[in-house]
C-alpha positions as CSV (number, residue, x, y, z in Angstrom):
1,M,15.6,1.0,6.8
2,I,14.2,4.5,6.2
3,G,11.3,3.0,4.3
4,T,10.6,0.6,7.2
5,L,10.6,3.3,9.8
6,G,8.7,5.7,7.6
7,G,6.1,3.1,6.9
8,Y,5.8,2.3,10.6
9,V,5.2,5.9,11.6
10,F,2.7,6.4,8.7
11,R,0.8,3.3,9.6
12,S,0.7,4.0,13.3
13,R,-0.5,7.6,12.8
14,L,-3.1,6.6,10.3
15,A,-4.4,3.8,12.5
16,K,-4.5,6.1,15.5
17,A,-6.5,8.7,13.4
18,I,-8.9,6.0,12.2
19,G,-9.1,4.2,15.5
20,R,-8.5,0.7,14.0
21,D,-5.4,-1.0,12.6
22,L,-6.9,-3.6,10.4
23,P,-8.1,-1.3,7.5
24,V,-4.7,0.4,7.6
25,A,-2.9,-2.9,7.5
26,L,-4.9,-4.1,4.5
27,L,-4.3,-0.8,2.7
28,E,-0.5,-1.2,3.4
29,D,-0.7,-4.8,1.9
30,V,-2.5,-3.6,-1.2
31,I,0.1,-0.9,-1.7
32,A,3.0,-3.3,-1.2
33,I,1.5,-6.0,-3.6
34,G,0.6,-3.4,-6.2
35,G,4.1,-1.9,-6.0
36,A,5.7,-5.2,-6.4
37,F,3.6,-6.0,-9.5
38,W,4.4,-2.6,-10.9
39,I,8.1,-3.1,-10.4
40,V,8.1,-6.5,-12.0
41,S,6.0,-5.5,-14.9
42,H,8.3,-2.6,-15.7
43,T,11.6,-4.5,-15.4
44,L,10.8,-7.2,-18.0
């Protein structure tokens, strides 16, 4: 829950600073997918 709320605040502030949400959303997706791959590759 903390990660979800923290991510929301970070994304909304960054999108507001940049002026667009799409680049921030794509960055968020890249971080999430990269993190998932990293976790899976280090648990096998």
